[in-house]
C-alpha positions in Angstrom: 0.0 0.2 -0.3 1.8 3.3 -0.7 1.1 6.2 0.5 -1.9 8.4 -0.7 -4.1 4.9 -0.5 -3.2 4.3 3.2 -6.4 3.8 5.2 -7.0 7.4 6.2 -6.9 8.3 2.0 -9.0 5.7 1.0 -11.2 7.3 3.9 -11.4 10.5 3.0 -12.2 9.2 -0.5 -15.3 7.3 0.8 -16.3 10.4 2.5 -15.9 13.2 -0.2 -16.9 10.9 -3.1 -20.5 9.3 -1.2 -20.8 12.2 1.9 -21.0 9.9 4.3 -18.8 9.1 7.6 -16.8 5.9 7.1 -15.3 3.7 9.8 -12.4 1.4 8.9 -13.6 -2.3 9.0 -11.5 -4.6 6.6 -9.4 -5.7 3.1 -10.1 -8.6 0.9 -8.3 -10.2 -2.0 -10.1 -10.1 -5.3 -8.7 -11.8 -8.3 -10.7 -11.3 -11.5 -10.0 -12.5 -15.5 -11.6 -11.3 -18.4 -11.9 -14.0 -21.4 -9.4 -16.0 -19.4 -6.5 -12.7 -19.2 -6.0 -11.4 -15.6 -7.4 -7.7 -15.1 -7.3 -7.2 -11.3 -5.1 -8.5 -8.6 -5.2 -6.5 -5.5 -6.7 -5.8 -2.0 -10.5 -3.9 -1.6 -10.9 -2.6 1.3 -14.1 -2.4 3.1 -14.9 0.9 5.3 -18.8 0.5 7.3 -20.5 4.1 6.1 -23.4 5.5 8.0 -25.6 8.2 6.9 -26.4 6.9 3.8 -30.1 5.3 3.7 -29.4 2.6 1.1 -26.1 1.5 1.9 -23.9 0.4 5.1 -20.7 -1.1 3.1 -18.1 0.4 0.7 -15.5 -1.1 -1.4 -12.9 1.2 -1.9 -9.1 1.0 -3.5 -7.4 3.3 -6.1 -5.5 3.0 -8.9 -2.3 5.0 -10.1 -3.2 7.3 -13.2 -1.2 6.3 -15.7 1.8 9.8 -17.0 0.7 11.1 -13.0 2.0 10.2 -9.9 -1.4 10.9 -8.8 -4.0 8.5 -8.1 -7.1 7.7 -8.8 -10.2 6.9 -6.3 -12.8 4.1 -6.3 -15.3 4.0 -4.0 -18.4 1.6 -5.1 -21.1 1.2 -2.0 -22.7 -2.4 -1.8 -26.3 -2.1 -3.6 -27.8 -3.4 -5.8 -26.3 -5.2 -7.9 -23.0 -5.3 -6.2 -22.7 -8.1 -3.3 -19.0 -7.8 -2.8 -15.9 -7.1 -3.5 -16.0 -8.8 -6.8 -18.7 -7.2 -7.8 -17.7 -3.5 -7.2 -14.6 -4.2 -9.1 -16.8 -5.7 -11.5 -18.6 -3.1 -11.6 -15.7 -0.4 -12.0 -14.0 -2.2 -14.4 -17.1 -2.1 -16.5 -17.5 1.6 -16.0 -14.2 2.3 -16.8 -14.3 0.8 -20.2 -17.7 1.3 -20.9 -19.6 -1.7 -21.0 
């Protein structure tokens, strides 16, 4: 985990992106393949969230931005159809690639 992807940094990301309070819960490892190719092999961090009517949990991570020293933060709420960290990663990949 880089300094930018600290628990505190991830917490700020979920709180800022979803206007809620978040508390670190744990992390889970996700491996995702597409058409036989590995597209994801990393940890997703789970945060309990408060003040949201539709979600109690968020899956959070960051990725480096190509050509930059900055990172893009992802915070996917656990709302249908997202029921797991793997679902959150899949939804994020689909959104990033127009799926």
